[in-house]
C-alpha positions in Angstrom: -47.6 21.0 -72.4 -46.7 19.3 -69.1 -43.2 17.9 -68.8 -42.9 14.9 -66.4 -39.6 14.7 -64.7 -37.7 11.5 -65.4 -36.5 9.9 -62.2 -33.4 8.8 -64.0 -32.5 12.4 -64.5 -32.7 13.2 -60.8 -29.5 15.0 -59.6 -29.2 12.7 -56.6 -29.5 9.6 -58.8 -25.8 9.4 -60.0 -24.3 9.9 -56.5 -26.6 7.2 -55.1 -25.6 4.8 -58.0 -21.9 5.4 -57.3 -22.3 4.9 -53.6 -23.9 1.5 -54.0 -20.6 -0.4 -54.1 -19.4 1.2 -50.9 -21.9 -0.2 -48.5 -21.6 -4.0 -49.1 -17.8 -3.8 -49.5 -17.5 -1.7 -46.3 -19.8 -4.1 -44.5 -17.5 -7.0 -45.5 -14.4 -5.1 -44.5 -16.0 -4.3 -41.1 -16.9 -7.9 -40.6 -13.4 -9.1 -41.3 -12.0 -6.4 -39.0 -14.3 -7.5 -36.2 -13.3 -11.1 -36.6 -9.6 -10.0 -36.7 -10.1 -7.9 -33.5 -11.6 -10.9 -31.7 -8.7 -13.1 -32.8 -6.1 -10.6 -31.7 -7.8 -10.1 -28.4 -7.8 -13.9 -27.9 -4.1 -14.2 -28.8 -3.2 -11.3 -26.6 -4.9 -12.8 -23.6 -3.3 -16.2 -24.3 0.2 -14.8 -24.5 -0.4 -12.7 -21.4 -1.3 -15.9 -19.5 1.8 -17.6 -20.8 4.0 -14.6 -19.8 2.5 -14.7 -16.3 3.0 -18.5 -16.0 6.7 -18.1 -17.1 7.2 -15.3 -14.6 5.8 -17.4 -11.8 8.1 -20.2 -12.9 11.0 -17.8 -12.9 10.2 -16.6 -9.4 10.0 -20.2 -8.2 13.3 -21.2 -9.8 15.0 -18.1 -8.4 13.9 -18.9 -4.9 15.1 -22.5 -5.3 18.5 -21.4 -6.6 18.8 -18.9 -3.7 17.9 -21.6 -1.2 20.4 -24.1 -2.7 23.2 -21.4 -2.6 22.3 -20.5 1.0 22.4 -24.2 2.1 25.7 -24.8 0.3 27.2 -21.7 1.9 26.1 -22.8 5.4 27.6 -26.3 4.9 30.8 -24.8 3.5 31.0 -22.6 6.6 30.8 -25.6 8.8 33.4 -27.5 6.8 35.8 -24.5 7.0 35.2 -24.3 10.7 36.1 -28.0 11.1 39.2 -27.5 9.0 40.3 -24.6 11.2 39.8 -26.7 14.3 41.9 -29.4 12.7 44.7 -27.0 12.0 44.6 -25.7 15.6 44.8 -29.3 16.9 47.6 -30.0 14.6 49.4 -26.9 15.7 49.0 -28.0 19.3 50.4 -31.4 18.4 47.1 -33.2 19.4 47.1 -35.9 16.7 44.2 -37.7 18.4 42.0 -34.6 17.9 43.4 -34.2 14.3 42.3 -37.7 13.5 38.9 -37.1 15.2 38.2 -34.2 12.8 39.6 -36.0 9.7 37.4 -39.0 10.4 34.3 -36.9 10.7 34.9 -34.9 7.5 32.0 -35.5 5.0 33.1 -37.5 1.9 33.5 -34.5 -0.3 35.5 -32.6 2.3 37.6 -35.6 3.0 38.4 -36.1 -0.7 39.4 -32.4 -0.9 41.5 -32.7 2.2 43.3 -35.8 1.1 44.1 -34.2 -2.3 45.4 -31.1 -0.5 47.6 -33.2 1.8 48.9 -35.0 -1.3 50.3 -31.7 -2.5 52.5 -31.6 0.7 51.4 -28.0 1.6 53.9 -27.8 4.5 56.8 -28.5 2.1 55.6 -27.4 -1.3 55.3 -23.6 -1.8 53.2 -24.2 -5.0 50.6 -26.2 -3.1 47.1 -24.8 -2.8 46.6 -22.6 0.2 43.7 -24.7 1.6 41.5 -27.6 0.5 38.5 -25.3 -0.4 39.9 -24.0 -3.7 37.6 -24.8 -6.7 39.9 -27.5 -8.2 39.7 -29.5 -4.9 36.4 -28.6 -3.3 32.9 -28.0 -4.7 30.3 -26.3 -2.6 27.3 -28.6 -2.2 24.4 -27.7 -4.5 26.5 -25.2 -6.5 25.9 -27.1 -9.8 22.2 -27.5 -9.2 22.0 -23.9 -8.2 23.7 -22.8 -11.3 21.5 -25.0 -13.5 18.4 -23.7 -11.7 19.6 -20.1 -12.2 20.1 -20.8 -15.9 16.5 -22.2 -16.2 15.2 -19.1 -14.3 17.0 -16.8 -16.7 15.5 -18.7 -19.6 12.0 -18.5 -18.2 12.5 -14.7 -17.7 13.6 -14.2 -21.3 10.6 -16.3 -22.5 8.2 -14.4 -20.3 9.5 -11.1 -21.7 9.1 -12.4 -25.2 5.6 -13.6 -24.6 4.7 -10.2 -23.0 6.0 -8.4 -26.1 4.0 -10.6 -28.4 0.9 -10.0 -26.3 1.5 -6.3 -26.6 1.8 -6.5 -30.4 -1.5 -8.4 -30.7 -3.1 -5.8 -28.5 -1.7 -3.0 -30.8 -3.2 -4.8 -33.7 -6.7 -4.6 -32.1 -6.3 -0.8 -32.2 -5.5 -0.9 -35.9 -8.5 -3.1 -36.6 -10.6 -0.6 -34.5 -9.3 2.1 -36.8 -10.4 0.1 -39.8 -13.9 -0.2 -38.4 -14.1 3.5 -37.8 -13.0 4.6 -41.3 -14.9 1.8 -43.1 -18.1 2.8 -41.3 -17.4 6.5 -42.0 -16.9 5.9 -45.7 -20.6 4.9 -46.0 -21.7 8.2 -44.4 -19.9 10.7 -46.7 -21.8 12.1 -49.7 -18.7 13.4 -51.5 -17.3 10.7 -53.6 -13.7 11.7 -53.2 -13.9 11.8 -49.4 -15.8 8.5 -49.4 -13.2 6.8 -51.5 -10.2 8.2 -49.5 -11.7 7.0 -46.2 -12.5 3.6 -47.7 -9.0 3.2 -49.2 -7.4 4.3 -46.0 -9.4 1.6 -44.1 -8.3 -1.0 -46.6 -4.7 0.0 -46.3 -4.8 -0.1 -42.5 -6.6 -3.5 -42.6 -3.9 -5.0 -45.0 -1.1 -3.6 -42.8 -2.7 -5.0 -39.6 -3.4 -8.3 -41.2 0.2 -8.7 -42.3 1.4 -7.8 -38.8 -0.9 -10.4 -37.3 0.2 -13.1 -39.8 3.8 -12.5 -38.9 3.2 -13.0 -35.2 3.5 -16.5 -33.6 0.4 -18.2 -32.4 
């Protein structure tokens, strides 16, 4: 009597049946990982551009602050030289030359000089040593230079922060690439335990990477 083998009783039938759920779920996981990789790559590039823009802004502001400081120092040097000439003329008793220098002081220097003279420096030992102390004289452009330097420092901090965010998005693309590898590998293994472990690992990495991505600014 001939016995016809039942296809349902084939030894490969059960593993194939158990493997059916892996392929579509793994394909969905790989599709999501691919989309997530593209999104992270886009965000990483965008944050890199912002970091570069902020660094360019920082460099421009630093140059402006340096120029303002240099110009203010040059002008202060001229003002001090005029004041020294005034003292020399006063020491020589040449009041005409003294008045000549006083009348040609710029308004801010004249204001500091008048305030200093009001302290009676020749009689008052507690008077300021000269008119160019901070409470009497302010170097031209010093406030603007300080404000510009503060803006430059802010741009530098923001550039560093943007660069860090870009790096985190780039790191997430590596995680999603890992998901793609293990999700694809899970469909290739014949042993059920190895297949399930590879797939669950891919899911775990995907969830972790997704949470990291969700926590980052956009």
